[in-house]
C-alpha positions, 0 to 999 in steps of 0.5 A: 767945585764948593766945599761943605761947609764942615767936615766932622770927623770920628777920632778911634779908627777913623782919624787915629788907629787906636782901637787895637789899644782900647782893645788891649787896655780892655784885655789888661783891666779884665785879666787883673780880675780873672777874666779873659776877653776875646777879639770878637768880645772886643770888636761889640765895644768899637764905636759905644760909649765909654760908660756903655763899655764899662757896664759890659767890663762890669759883666765880665768880672771887673769889679770897679765902678762904671767912671772908674773903668772909664778913668782907667781904660782912658789912663791906659791908652794915653801911657800907650799913647805917649810910649808909642805914639799917635797912628794915624789911619792911612790918608787921614791927616794929609786928608784933614791938611787938604780940609783945612787948606781949602778953608773948610772947617772942621770938627772932631766928634768922639765918644772918648773923653775930651782930655784923650781928644786934646791929647791926640790933637796936640800931636797933630802937627797943625791947626786941625780942628775948630771944635771938639766934642768929646764923649764927656761933653754929650748926654746921649752918645752915639748912636743917638745923632746928639754929638754931631748936632753939637758939633755943628751948632757950635761950629754955626753951620747947618748939618745938612751942609756938613759930610761926616767921617766914621769906621764904626756901625755906632758912630755911622748910625749917629752920623746917619741919623744926624742927616750929615752927608755920612761917608763910612771908612770901615776898619774891624767892621762892616758898614755897607748896611746902615744907610751911609750916603758912601763907603770909602775902602781909604782916606789914602789919596783923598783930599778936599776936593773928593770929600766935595765930589762926595758931598755933591752927589749925595746932596743931588741923590737926596734931591732926587729921592724928595722929587 
């Protein structure tokens, strides 16, 4: 079965389980200004742009500029990664290796800063991505389609010939609106009402052939609707 031209990966929550690191960093930063931060509030930031999240943290009492907040949170998470290691999501690294062995091109499309993404890519252990698009590489972040469209353009492929993998509502909205075949892999939040082509409970046990099968099923379903 022919594979898609490329697979576009979200990072936080899809490739790696760093969302708890970000939540802890937010809680620590707000606490340093005498505030409190609940798990429910933290969930609202999952998948958001870092600047957008920083503005919410300002409203919660953090008396820093938005870019200062982004730099502070990024550094806290980078220190945590160096101390505790990179927590890959179940099956993610194995599926990524399967795609690479099948000759499928890949891009990492994240709203984290590029330097954070490059830190994680360097720790994967093999040549995992052809392209990295960070949150500081795009003018309009997720949920706009721009990050995915930019990744496809950098790879030299049509977005319609790609598959996007996402765990957050904001990210999945971006993938769906880009018109990539979109697979939601829920982690902290439900994704069933956003128009994904498929929802997978996990990446564990899946590989390049599973992605190809889902790609062709989705393409066939879209063609049927357009008739």
